Structure formats: structure tokens, C-alpha cells
C-alpha positions as CSV (number, residue, x, y, z in Angstrom):
1,M,127.6,43.2,78.7
2,I,127.6,43.8,75.0
3,E,130.6,46.1,75.3
4,L,132.4,43.5,77.4
5,R,131.8,40.8,74.7
6,Q,133.1,43.1,72.1
7,A,136.2,43.7,74.2
8,R,136.7,40.0,74.5
9,Y,136.4,39.4,70.7
10,A,138.7,42.4,70.0
11,V,141.5,41.3,72.3
12,A,141.1,37.7,70.9
13,T,141.7,39.2,67.5
14,V,144.8,41.0,68.7
15,F,146.1,37.7,70.1
16,C,145.5,36.1,66.7
17,V,147.3,38.9,64.9
18,H,150.3,38.7,67.3
19,G,150.6,35.0,66.7
20,A,150.4,35.4,62.9
21,V,153.5,37.6,63.0
22,T,155.4,34.8,64.8
23,G,154.2,32.1,62.4
24,S,155.1,34.2,59.4
25,F,158.6,34.8,60.6
26,A,159.3,31.2,61.8
27,T,158.6,29.6,58.4
28,R,161.1,31.9,56.6
29,V,164.1,31.6,59.0
30,P,166.0,29.4,56.4
31,W,165.5,32.1,53.8
32,I,166.6,34.8,56.2
33,Q,169.7,32.8,57.1
34,D,170.7,32.4,53.5
35,H,170.0,36.1,52.7
36,A,172.2,37.2,55.6
37,S,174.8,34.6,54.8
38,V,175.2,33.4,58.4
39,S,176.2,30.0,59.7
40,P,174.1,27.9,62.0
41,G,176.1,29.1,65.0
42,Q,175.7,32.7,63.9
43,L,172.0,32.1,63.4
44,G,171.7,30.8,66.9
45,L,173.4,33.9,68.2
46,A,171.0,36.1,66.2
47,L,168.0,34.2,67.4
48,A,168.9,35.0,71.0
49,F,168.3,38.7,70.3
50,P,164.5,38.6,70.3
51,A,164.6,37.2,73.8
52,I,167.0,39.9,74.9
53,G,164.9,42.6,73.3
54,A,161.7,41.3,74.9
55,S,163.3,41.0,78.3
56,L,164.5,44.6,78.3
57,S,161.3,46.1,76.8
58,M,158.6,44.2,78.6
59,P,158.8,46.4,81.8
60,L,158.1,49.5,79.6
61,A,154.7,48.3,78.5
62,A,153.0,49.0,81.8
63,R,154.4,52.6,81.9
64,I,153.2,53.1,78.3
65,S,149.7,51.9,79.2
66,H,149.7,54.1,82.3
67,R,150.7,57.1,80.2
68,F,148.5,56.7,77.2
69,G,145.7,54.4,78.3
70,S,145.3,50.8,77.5
71,R,143.6,51.2,74.1
72,T,146.0,53.7,72.6
73,A,149.0,51.9,74.0
74,L,147.9,48.5,72.6
75,R,147.1,50.1,69.2
76,G,150.6,51.6,68.9
77,L,152.4,48.6,70.3
78,I,150.7,46.0,68.1
79,A,151.4,48.2,65.0
80,L,155.1,48.4,65.9
81,W,155.1,44.6,66.3
82,T,153.4,43.8,63.0
83,L,155.6,46.3,61.1
84,A,158.8,44.8,62.8
85,L,158.1,41.6,60.9
86,V,159.7,43.2,57.8
87,L,163.1,44.0,59.4
88,P,164.8,40.5,59.7
89,S,164.3,39.7,56.0
90,L,166.0,43.0,55.1
91,A,169.2,42.3,57.1
92,P,172.2,41.6,54.8
93,S,174.7,40.5,57.5
94,L,175.0,39.1,61.0
95,G,175.2,42.5,62.7
96,T,172.1,43.9,61.0
97,L,170.2,40.7,61.6
98,C,171.0,40.8,65.3
99,A,169.8,44.5,65.5
100,A,166.6,43.7,63.5
101,L,165.8,40.7,65.7
102,F,166.4,42.8,68.8
103,V,163.8,45.3,67.6
104,Y,161.5,42.4,66.6
105,G,161.7,40.9,70.1
106,A,161.3,44.3,71.9
107,T,158.1,45.2,70.1
108,A,156.8,41.6,70.5
109,G,157.4,41.7,74.3
110,M,155.7,45.1,74.8
111,A,152.7,44.2,72.7
112,D,152.5,40.8,74.5
113,V,152.3,42.4,77.9
114,A,149.7,45.0,76.9
115,M,147.3,42.5,75.3
116,N,147.7,39.9,78.1
117,A,146.9,42.6,80.7
118,L,143.7,43.5,78.8
119,G,142.9,39.8,78.5
120,V,143.2,39.3,82.3
121,E,141.0,42.4,82.8
122,V,138.3,41.0,80.5
123,E,138.6,37.6,82.2
124,Q,138.1,39.2,85.7
125,R,135.0,41.1,84.5
126,L,133.5,38.1,82.9
127,G,134.1,36.0,85.9
128,K,135.3,32.9,84.0
129,S,138.5,31.6,82.5
130,I,139.3,32.7,79.0
131,M,143.1,33.1,79.0
132,S,143.9,29.6,77.7
133,G,141.4,30.2,74.9
134,L,143.1,33.6,74.1
135,H,146.5,31.9,73.9
136,G,144.8,29.2,71.7
137,L,143.8,32.0,69.3
138,W,147.4,33.2,69.4
139,S,148.3,29.7,68.2
140,V,145.6,29.9,65.5
141,G,147.2,33.1,64.3
142,A,150.6,31.3,64.3
143,L,149.0,28.5,62.3
144,I,147.6,30.9,59.7
145,G,150.9,32.8,59.5
146,S,153.0,29.6,59.2
147,G,150.5,28.1,56.6
148,L,150.9,31.1,54.4
149,G,154.6,31.1,55.0
150,T,154.7,27.4,53.9
151,I,152.9,28.3,50.6
152,A,155.3,31.3,50.1
153,A,158.3,29.1,50.7
154,H,157.0,26.4,48.3
155,L,156.4,29.0,45.6
156,D,159.9,30.4,46.3
157,V,158.5,33.9,47.1
158,S,161.1,36.1,48.7
159,A,160.6,36.6,52.5
160,Q,160.9,40.4,51.9
161,L,157.9,40.5,49.6
162,H,156.0,37.9,51.7
163,H,156.6,39.7,55.0
164,A,155.9,43.2,53.6
165,V,152.4,42.1,52.4
166,V,151.6,40.2,55.6
167,A,152.8,43.1,57.8
168,A,150.5,45.5,55.9
169,V,147.5,43.3,56.4
170,L,148.2,42.5,60.0
171,T,148.8,46.1,60.9
172,L,145.5,47.1,59.5
173,A,143.7,44.2,61.3
174,G,145.4,44.9,64.6
175,I,144.7,48.7,64.6
176,T,141.1,48.0,63.7
177,A,140.5,45.4,66.4
178,C,142.0,47.8,69.0
179,H,139.0,50.1,68.5
180,W,136.9,47.8,70.7
181,V,139.3,46.7,73.4
182,L,138.8,48.1,77.0
183,N,140.0,51.6,77.3
184,L,141.4,51.8,80.8
185,Y,143.1,54.8,82.4
186,P,144.8,55.1,85.8
187,T,143.1,56.9,88.6
188,E,144.4,60.4,89.5
189,D,146.2,59.2,92.6
190,E,147.7,56.0,91.0
191,E,151.5,56.1,90.7
192,A,153.2,55.0,87.5
193,P,154.5,51.4,87.7
194,P,158.3,51.0,88.3
195,R,160.6,50.6,85.3
196,F,161.8,47.3,86.8
197,A,160.8,45.1,89.7
198,L,161.9,41.6,90.8
199,P,159.1,39.1,91.1
200,P,158.3,37.7,94.6
201,K,160.1,34.5,95.7
202,S,156.9,32.5,95.3
203,A,156.9,33.2,91.5
204,W,160.5,32.0,90.9
205,L,159.6,28.3,90.7
206,I,156.6,28.6,88.4
207,G,158.8,31.1,86.4
208,A,161.4,28.3,85.9
209,V,158.7,26.0,84.7
210,G,157.5,28.7,82.3
211,F,161.0,29.2,81.1
212,C,161.3,25.5,80.2
213,A,158.0,25.6,78.3
214,V,158.9,28.8,76.4
215,F,162.4,27.4,75.6
216,A,160.9,24.3,73.9
217,E,158.3,26.4,72.1
218,G,160.9,28.9,70.8
219,A,163.2,26.1,69.7
220,S,160.4,24.5,67.7
221,L,159.3,27.7,66.1
222,D,162.7,29.0,65.2
223,W,164.6,25.9,64.4
224,S,162.3,23.2,63.0
225,A,162.4,24.5,59.5
226,V,166.2,24.9,59.6
227,Y,166.6,21.4,61.1
228,L,164.6,19.7,58.4
229,R,166.3,21.6,55.6
230,D,169.9,21.2,56.9
231,V,169.9,17.9,58.8
232,L,167.2,15.9,57.0
233,T,167.8,17.7,53.6
234,T,164.1,18.4,52.8
235,S,162.8,21.1,50.4
236,A,162.0,24.6,51.7
237,G,158.3,23.9,51.5
238,V,158.4,20.7,53.5
239,A,160.7,22.3,56.1
240,A,158.3,25.2,56.5
241,A,155.4,22.8,56.9
242,A,157.0,21.4,60.1
243,T,156.4,24.8,61.7
244,T,152.8,24.7,60.5
245,G,152.3,21.2,62.0
246,F,153.7,22.5,65.4
247,A,151.4,25.5,65.3
248,L,148.3,23.4,64.5
249,T,148.9,21.0,67.5
250,M,149.7,24.0,69.8
251,A,146.4,25.7,68.8
252,V,144.4,22.6,69.5
253,A,146.1,22.1,72.9
254,R,145.7,25.6,74.0
255,I,142.0,25.9,73.0
256,A,141.4,22.7,75.0
257,G,143.5,24.0,77.9
258,D,140.8,25.5,80.1
259,A,138.8,22.2,80.0
260,V,141.8,20.1,80.7
261,V,142.9,22.1,83.7
262,D,139.3,22.1,85.1
263,R,139.2,18.3,84.7
264,F,142.6,17.3,86.0
265,G,143.9,20.3,87.9
266,A,146.8,22.6,87.2
267,V,149.5,20.7,88.9
268,R,148.7,17.3,87.3
269,T,148.4,19.0,83.9
270,V,151.8,20.7,84.2
271,R,153.5,17.4,85.3
272,V,152.0,15.3,82.4
273,S,152.7,18.1,79.9
274,G,156.3,18.3,81.0
275,A,156.7,14.5,80.5
276,V,155.1,14.6,77.0
277,A,157.4,17.5,76.0
278,T,160.4,15.5,77.1
279,L,159.3,12.6,74.9
280,G,158.9,15.0,72.0
281,G,162.5,16.2,72.5
282,V,163.8,12.7,72.4
283,L,161.9,11.9,69.2
284,V,163.5,15.0,67.5
285,V,167.0,13.9,68.4
286,M,166.3,10.3,67.1
287,A,164.6,11.4,63.9
288,G,166.1,9.9,60.8
289,H,163.4,10.7,58.2
290,P,161.9,14.0,57.2
291,W,158.5,13.1,58.6
292,S,159.8,11.8,61.9
293,P,160.0,15.2,63.6
294,W,156.3,15.8,63.0
295,P,155.0,13.6,65.8
296,A,157.7,15.2,68.0
297,S,156.4,18.6,67.1
298,A,152.9,17.4,68.1
299,Y,154.2,16.3,71.5
300,W,156.0,19.5,72.1
301,A,153.1,21.7,71.1
302,W,150.6,19.7,73.2
303,A,152.8,20.1,76.2
């Protein structure tokens, strides 16, 4: 039981590290845009590449875990993800930015699959729900990363220096935490998972709901700082703080998620959350003041 508790805390730390990378990147998107000299349309194109990279790489995570074992696989994948944080800020043009964000997304997706698989395994062995709390800690990590990013943006620290320091710290933290995660190996007669497999038809509908949720989350994280700076003409520090506000509300909502679902049920929670997220989107469109998007960010994050 002590080993299982250690594994739970270790995978929770990995979730936090993973989120901190995302938060660190999101607050510096305006700086990265200026450094690469790309227009809003070109930035939108570039920001599609993390999703492309993640979609193509995620099926590989299971095969890597099967080959090397869960602990070694997660240690390597989380290190690749944290180090990939440095790449976007080094890109001097649209092409290099797209390539950097492709790698950034690919490493993010593989690490995400590996840590979630271990989280599910710990949850099953404990016999109680912990996944919402783990994702809540991911949001705590995003909050910490975006908070530090807000300070860096306010002090006009270059994203290259900021991300290099953060990547070094998070790499060390992630590798250290992986020492205590569950070390699972396949049985001798267990076949390697396929490189790609379509989900069953029963998963398509909930997958569509998940797509909508991730779409709103990604838009908030990637575009809120750019929106406040370019549309509402705020300073870099205030623009970055919008991402921090979103991450804060998302962390609170996810940590409370297990209790909310137990109280109201999964279906009702999804319905109400979708309605609240829609309200948040409307508030963003109607915003006419730098502080107006903050309540909208709260609605989106809670949903």
C-alpha cells in the first residue's frame, strides 16, 4: 500500500510537470509570434501543428511502454516533452515555428498517453476515482507555469531564456518523480499494441464531446494572451495574466470534478458544463474591456 501511495503521488507530480510546460508556453505566445514575425493567420496555422503532432504520435506511446516498460517509457517521454518547450521560442520563421510546434505536440501527446495510462492503473488498484484530481494537478502545473510566464512577460524577459530555465527545472523534476511510478511490463505472451486502431462506434459520440471541450481549452490557452494584446491593446503582462486566470479556474474545477460527478452524475455534469462553456464563448466575443474576458475565461475553464 505504501508503494501504491508513492506511485499515486509520483504520477500526480508528473501531471503537474506536464501542465507546467503548457502554461509556460501559452503565456509567451505573443513573444513567440513577434520573434518569428508571423501574422495572426500564420500563427493560427502554426498553432495547428501541435495537434497534428500529437494525433500522429499518440499511438506510438503504447508501443514504447510495451517495449521499455512503463517507468522507463514515461521517464524518457516526459523529458522529451519538457525539453521541447525550448523549441518554439527559437524559431525565426513560420516554417521553423511549424516544425518546432509539431515536435512540441508530438512529445506532449506521447507523454500524455503514458502518464494517463499509469494514472488509470493506480486508480484501478486503489479502487477509487482519482483521475479528475490528477487532471486538476495538471491544471495546477499550468497555473504555476503561466504565473511564472506572466512575471517573465511583465519583466520583459525573453521567452528563450525563460523557457530554457523552466525546461531544465521541469526535466529534473519529471525524471525524479518517475523513479516512484509503477513499473509495469507486458507478460511474455502479450502482443505489442497496434500502431493505429480506430475506436469503437460507442466512443465516437463522447469523443466528439471531448473534441469540443479540448477545442475550447486549446483556444483559451493559445489565444487569450494574443487576443488581449492585439484586440484589447493591453500590456504583455496583463495579456499573459489572462492565461493564468484561466488556468486557476480550470484547476479549481478539475480538483472538484470527482465530487461534482458523484453528486450530480456524469451526464448532467457534461450538459451543464457545455452550457456554461457556451456562455463563456459569448462573453469573449462581446468583450470590450481588457478585464471583460476574465469572467469568460472562468466560464470556459469551469466547463
